[in-house]
C-alpha positions in Angstrom: -113.7 69.9 -188.3 -110.9 68.8 -185.9 -110.4 65.2 -185.0 -108.0 63.9 -182.4 -106.5 60.4 -183.0 -105.2 58.5 -180.1 -102.1 57.0 -181.8 -102.0 53.4 -180.6 -98.6 51.9 -180.6 -96.8 48.7 -179.5 -93.1 48.4 -178.8 -92.5 51.9 -179.9 -94.2 51.5 -183.3 -97.5 52.8 -184.6 -100.1 50.0 -185.1 -101.8 49.5 -188.4 -105.2 50.7 -187.2 -103.7 54.1 -186.4 -102.2 54.4 -189.8 -105.6 53.4 -191.4 -107.4 56.2 -189.5 -105.0 58.7 -191.1 -105.7 57.3 -194.5 -109.5 57.5 -194.0 -109.4 61.1 -192.8 -107.0 62.4 -195.5 -108.4 65.7 -196.7 -111.6 65.4 -194.7 -110.6 67.0 -191.4 -107.9 68.8 -189.4 -106.2 65.8 -187.8 -104.4 66.1 -184.4 -102.7 63.1 -182.9 -101.6 62.1 -179.4 -99.4 59.2 -178.7 -100.2 58.7 -175.0 -98.0 56.8 -172.7 -94.6 56.9 -171.1 -91.6 58.2 -173.1 -93.6 58.6 -176.3 -91.7 61.6 -177.7 -90.0 59.3 -180.3 -93.4 58.6 -181.8 -93.9 62.2 -182.7 -91.5 62.0 -185.8 -93.4 59.2 -187.5 -96.7 60.9 -186.8 -95.5 64.2 -188.4 -94.8 62.3 -191.6 -98.5 61.6 -191.8 -101.1 64.2 -192.7 -101.2 65.6 -189.2 -102.0 69.2 -188.3 -100.4 68.9 -184.9 -98.9 66.2 -182.7 -99.6 66.5 -179.0 -97.8 64.3 -176.5 -98.9 63.1 -173.1 -95.9 61.6 -171.2 -97.3 60.0 -168.1 -96.0 57.0 -166.1 -99.7 56.2 -165.3 -100.1 55.3 -168.9 -97.2 52.8 -169.2 -99.7 49.9 -168.8 -102.8 52.0 -169.4 -106.4 50.9 -169.0 -109.3 52.6 -170.5 -109.9 54.4 -167.1 -106.4 55.8 -166.9 -106.5 56.9 -170.5 -109.9 58.5 -170.0 -108.7 60.3 -166.9 -105.5 61.5 -168.6 -107.2 62.6 -171.8 -109.9 64.3 -169.7 -107.2 66.6 -168.3 -105.7 67.2 -171.7 -108.9 68.0 -173.7 -110.7 71.2 -172.8 -114.3 70.9 -171.8 
């Protein structure tokens, strides 16, 4: 089973809830992560230190102050149907 975690972050750091998701899924699924937002490449390194199969990045100015609708729209383009 594959699971995609939207890696929530604040001020360039992963939030605790994101880290807790990785702990819950350890050994139970193939975990992929996506730090969505603007200029999120630096978050890839900390995510790769977690048990992550792959880190995907979505760098979009539309997500700099994202709402659920902009996130849904952007992820809808990213995730195959």
